[in-house]
C-alpha positions in Angstrom: 65.9 59.3 71.5 69.2 61.1 71.4 70.5 63.8 73.6 73.1 66.5 73.2 74.8 68.3 76.0 76.0 71.8 75.4 78.3 73.8 77.7 77.7 77.5 78.0 80.3 79.6 79.8 78.5 82.4 81.6 78.9 85.5 83.6 75.5 85.8 85.3 75.6 89.7 85.3 76.1 90.2 81.6 75.4 87.1 79.5 71.6 86.9 79.7 71.0 87.9 76.1 73.6 85.4 74.8 72.0 82.6 76.8 68.6 83.6 75.4 69.9 83.5 71.8 71.6 80.2 72.3 68.4 78.6 73.8 66.2 80.0 71.0 68.6 78.6 68.4 68.4 75.0 69.6 66.5 72.6 67.2 65.3 70.1 69.9 63.6 70.3 73.2 65.5 71.6 76.3 65.3 68.8 78.9 67.5 70.3 81.6 69.8 73.2 82.5 72.4 72.3 85.1 74.5 75.1 86.7 78.1 74.4 87.8 78.7 76.2 91.0 82.4 77.1 91.5 83.8 77.6 95.0 87.1 79.5 94.5 87.2 82.1 97.3 87.0 81.6 101.0 83.5 83.2 101.1 82.3 80.7 98.4 83.9 77.7 100.2 82.0 78.6 103.4 78.7 79.1 101.5 78.3 82.8 102.0 78.4 83.6 98.2 78.2 81.4 95.1 79.4 81.8 91.5 78.0 79.9 88.5 80.8 79.7 85.9 79.0 77.6 83.3 75.8 75.8 82.5 75.2 72.4 81.0 72.2 72.4 78.7 70.7 69.0 77.8 68.8 68.9 74.5 66.6 66.1 73.3 67.0 65.7 69.5 65.2 63.5 66.9 
């Protein structure tokens, strides 16, 4: 088994269709989608708000 890891930079409010296209274009099976949660503002550091700036998508290929 081999795996590929794809990085997908995302703005959660506007990139839903681009993510959908990317996932549908993959040849293998999606094993996992891992969000990277950035803490850049004071509210995010204290856990009041969160921002996902990119996703790691793990694909199993033959």
